[in-house]
Structures are given as C-alpha cells and as structure tokens.
C-alpha positions as CSV (number, residue, x, y, z in Angstrom):
1,M,0.0,0.0,0.0
2,T,1.6,3.2,-1.1
3,A,0.8,6.7,0.1
4,P,-1.9,8.6,-1.8
5,T,-0.9,11.4,-4.1
6,D,-0.8,14.9,-2.6
7,T,0.6,13.7,0.7
8,T,3.8,14.5,2.6
9,R,5.8,12.1,4.7
10,L,5.8,13.2,8.3
11,G,8.0,10.5,9.7
12,Y,7.7,6.9,11.0
13,F,6.5,5.2,14.1
14,L,9.1,4.3,16.8
15,G,6.8,2.1,18.9
16,P,4.2,2.1,21.6
17,H,3.7,5.0,24.1
18,G,1.8,3.7,27.2
19,V,-0.7,0.9,27.3
20,Q,-3.7,2.5,25.7
21,G,-2.7,2.5,22.1
22,G,-0.5,5.6,22.1
23,I,2.4,5.5,19.6
24,K,5.6,7.5,19.3
25,L,6.1,9.2,15.9
26,Y,9.6,10.3,14.9
27,V,9.0,13.5,13.0
28,L,11.0,14.7,10.0
29,G,10.9,18.5,10.4
30,D,8.8,20.5,12.9
31,A,6.8,18.4,15.3
32,G,4.6,21.4,16.1
33,Q,3.0,21.2,12.6
34,I,1.6,17.8,13.4
35,L,-0.2,18.7,16.6
36,S,-3.3,20.0,14.8
37,L,-3.7,17.4,12.1
38,P,-7.2,15.8,11.9
39,R,-5.9,12.6,10.3
40,V,-2.8,10.8,9.1
41,Y,-2.2,8.1,6.5
42,V,-0.4,5.1,8.0
43,E,1.5,2.8,5.7
44,G,-0.3,-0.6,5.7
45,R,-3.4,0.8,7.5
46,G,-4.7,3.8,5.5
47,W,-6.3,7.0,6.8
48,L,-6.7,7.1,10.6
49,R,-8.3,9.9,12.6
50,V,-6.0,11.6,15.2
51,R,-7.7,11.5,18.5
52,R,-4.8,13.2,20.4
53,A,-1.3,14.5,19.7
54,D,1.2,15.4,22.4
55,P,4.7,16.7,22.0
56,L,7.3,14.1,22.9
57,A,10.9,14.5,21.8
58,P,12.0,13.7,19.1
59,G,8.5,14.0,17.7
60,V,5.0,13.5,19.0
61,A,2.9,10.8,20.7
62,L,-0.3,10.1,18.8
63,Q,-3.6,8.4,19.8
64,L,-5.2,7.2,16.7
65,A,-8.8,5.9,16.1
66,G,-8.8,2.2,15.9
67,I,-5.6,1.7,17.9
68,A,-6.7,0.9,21.5
69,D,-3.9,-1.1,23.1
70,R,-0.1,-1.5,23.3
71,E,-0.2,-4.5,20.9
72,G,-2.0,-2.5,18.2
73,A,0.6,0.3,18.5
74,E,3.4,-2.2,18.4
75,A,2.1,-3.6,15.1
76,L,2.7,-0.1,13.6
77,R,6.4,0.1,14.6
78,G,8.5,1.3,11.6
79,A,5.4,2.3,9.5
80,N,5.8,5.5,7.5
81,V,3.2,8.2,8.3
82,Y,1.9,10.8,5.9
83,A,-0.4,13.9,6.0
84,A,-2.6,15.2,3.2
85,D,-0.9,18.3,1.9
86,A,-4.2,20.2,2.3
87,D,-4.3,19.3,6.0
88,L,-0.9,20.9,6.9
89,P,-1.1,24.2,8.7
90,E,-0.2,27.4,6.8
91,L,3.4,28.6,7.3
92,E,4.8,32.1,7.8
93,E,5.7,33.9,4.6
94,G,9.0,32.9,3.1
95,S,8.7,29.3,4.6
96,F,7.5,26.4,2.6
97,Y,6.9,22.7,2.8
98,Y,9.0,20.3,0.7
99,H,5.9,19.2,-1.2
100,D,5.7,22.9,-2.5
101,L,8.9,22.1,-4.4
102,R,7.4,19.3,-6.4
103,G,6.8,20.3,-10.0
104,L,9.1,23.3,-9.9
105,T,11.4,24.0,-12.8
106,L,15.2,23.7,-12.2
107,L,17.2,26.4,-14.1
108,D,20.8,27.1,-14.5
109,A,22.3,30.6,-13.6
110,A,21.6,31.8,-17.2
111,G,17.9,30.8,-17.0
112,T,18.2,27.6,-19.1
113,V,15.7,24.9,-18.1
114,L,17.6,21.9,-16.7
115,G,14.7,19.7,-15.5
116,E,11.8,19.5,-13.1
117,V,11.7,18.6,-9.4
118,S,9.6,15.4,-8.9
119,D,10.2,14.9,-5.2
120,V,12.3,15.8,-2.1
121,M,13.9,12.9,-0.2
122,D,15.0,13.0,3.5
123,A,18.6,11.8,3.5
124,G,19.4,12.6,7.1
125,P,21.4,15.8,7.5
126,Q,21.0,16.8,3.8
127,D,17.7,16.6,2.0
128,L,17.8,15.8,-1.7
129,L,15.8,17.2,-4.6
130,V,14.8,14.5,-7.1
131,V,15.2,16.1,-10.5
132,Q,13.9,14.6,-13.8
133,H,16.0,15.8,-16.7
134,G,16.6,14.3,-20.2
135,G,14.8,11.1,-19.4
136,R,17.0,10.5,-16.3
137,E,16.8,11.2,-12.6
138,A,19.4,13.1,-10.6
139,L,19.7,13.9,-6.9
140,L,20.7,17.5,-5.8
141,P,21.5,18.5,-2.3
142,L,18.7,21.0,-1.3
143,Q,20.7,22.9,1.3
144,A,23.8,23.3,-0.9
145,P,24.9,27.0,-1.2
146,Y,24.5,26.8,-5.0
147,V,20.8,25.7,-4.9
148,D,18.6,28.8,-4.7
149,V,14.8,28.3,-4.1
150,Q,13.3,31.5,-5.5
151,T,10.0,32.7,-4.1
152,E,7.3,35.1,-5.2
153,A,4.6,36.3,-2.7
154,G,6.2,33.9,-0.2
155,R,5.7,30.8,-2.2
156,P,8.5,28.9,-4.1
157,V,8.2,29.3,-7.9
158,R,11.5,28.0,-9.3
159,I,14.9,26.5,-8.3
160,V,18.1,28.0,-9.7
161,L,21.6,26.5,-9.7
162,T,23.9,29.5,-9.2
163,E,27.2,30.0,-11.0
164,D,29.0,28.2,-8.1
165,A,27.3,24.9,-8.9
166,P,29.8,22.2,-9.7
167,A,30.2,21.2,-13.4
168,G,28.5,18.0,-14.3
169,L,26.1,18.1,-11.4
170,L,23.3,16.6,-13.4
171,D,25.5,14.7,-15.8
172,D,25.1,11.0,-14.9
173,D,28.1,10.1,-17.2
174,A,30.5,12.6,-15.6
175,G,32.4,9.9,-13.8
176,E,32.9,7.7,-16.8
C-alpha cells in the first residue's frame, strides 16, 4: 500500500507509548506542525483519525482511532506516516513545505531549463531534490549553497543553480 498522491511524509512510528494504544512518531521536520492534524495516512493501514497528539521528543505521541492497546501500537512500529498536503497548517511567509517544491522547474544561472523537481527525499542531514532531466533522474542537495529556491509572494516558484554549482552536477556520465 503506497501513500496517496498529494501527501507529505511526516516520519515513522518508533513504537508504543503507554498501554492504551499511544504510539511515538519520529518527525521529519517541525513536530509542532503535526499537533493540529485531523488525520494521518499510515502505511499498511490507510487513513486514521488523530484523537490526540502530544509533544514528545524527538516528535509526538499520537492516539489514533482504531488503535486501542499496546499491541495495536506495536504492530505499527516502523510504518511511515503521511499527511494530506491540504491538512498541513499554513506557514509564515518565506517558509515552505517540501511538497511545495514538487513540479518546480530547475534552471541554471543563465535561465536555461535543466529539469523538473519530482520529489524531495529525506537523506538525514542533507535533503535531496529528485530532478527529472533528459529522461533521467538526478539527486541534488537541497541545502547546498549553489541551490537557490526562489519565491514570489512567499511561495516557491523555481529553483536555480547558481554559477557556483559544480560542473557535471546533473550529468550521470560525468564519472565515466
């Protein structure tokens, strides 16, 4: 069972929290954004209503409809958790969710179209842009100083590789 379209991965379940079905969620990003979600999509289970969400480092403890005991929570250990993009809270101007980058055009410093962002992957300390270009896929480090997410009216509209970008960054044959 794969996540529905227009969802963003929030994190994954670490294991039970208490004996009444609570479960610890390791959060990728800001845990505060999860506290007001009405529902989450749980890998292998589908959409579940959030009955309660409490801060608990390094994420949150969730009480979900249909998970009533420790064994039910244990069965979800390791499952990925997603939110509907439309359910995520609004951010302050100049901030954006990674799903906002999907579909953006990638340009070089001269304005030439290089490809399109199809996704953003969590790779630990460095998130990666998944870029489709010339029938291939490349991974670009999102936080690199040569990757510029340009915004208009506070929303991302394009991604530009600055002149400092290494040569051959998108060239899969560069090492051959």
